[in-house]
LUMVEX-282690 format. One record per residue (C-alpha): x, y negated, z negated. Coordinates in pm, 1 decimal, decimal comma. Last residue first. Layout:
N
NODE/east/north/up
NODE/X/Y/Z
...
END
This chain:
46
NODE/east/north/up
NODE/-44,2/-612,8/-3923,7
NODE/55,7/-270,8/-3786,3
NODE/167,5/-411,5/-3450,7
NODE/400,2/-661,2/-3619,3
NODE/563,3/-379,6/-3820,7
NODE/615,9/-173,2/-3506,5
NODE/761,2/-468,5/-3318,3
NODE/1009,1/-537,8/-3598,9
NODE/1107,0/-169,6/-3616,6
NODE/1166,4/-165,5/-3239,6
NODE/1388,4/-472,5/-3274,4
NODE/1587,0/-305,3/-3553,4
NODE/1631,1/9,1/-3344,8
NODE/1748,9/-194,2/-3046,7
NODE/1985,6/-395,8/-3264,2
NODE/2128,9/-69,3/-3398,0
NODE/2193,9/69,8/-3051,0
NODE/2373,3/-242,7/-2931,8
NODE/2564,7/-257,1/-3261,3
NODE/2723,8/78,2/-3177,7
NODE/2920,6/-71,1/-2888,2
NODE/3106,4/-325,8/-3106,3
NODE/3140,1/-61,8/-3377,8
NODE/3327,5/169,1/-3136,1
NODE/3155,5/499,6/-3068,3
NODE/3357,6/798,1/-3188,7
NODE/3103,5/931,4/-3434,0
NODE/2828,1/684,2/-3502,3
NODE/2610,9/950,8/-3658,7
NODE/2833,3/999,8/-3962,8
NODE/2891,4/627,1/-4014,7
NODE/2520,2/554,7/-3990,2
NODE/2433,7/834,7/-4230,5
NODE/2693,8/718,3/-4482,2
NODE/2569,6/359,3/-4455,2
NODE/2209,2/469,0/-4511,7
NODE/2304,2/688,4/-4810,3
NODE/2502,2/402,4/-4966,9
NODE/2201,9/171,1/-4927,7
NODE/1974,8/431,9/-5083,0
NODE/2204,3/470,3/-5385,5
NODE/2250,5/94,6/-5428,5
NODE/1874,4/56,7/-5439,4
NODE/1711,7/-104,2/-5144,1
NODE/1464,7/-388,4/-5165,3
NODE/1178,9/-391,1/-4917,7
END
């Protein structure tokens, strides 16, 4: 799935807004979990 520049900017803005005061090194743990869940969901659909 290719993202347009507008959608990519919206995603980054949302991530920065929701991250709040969590350090980026800690935030990556949450993001990796979400990405892994997305991978499993896509595999289950196929």
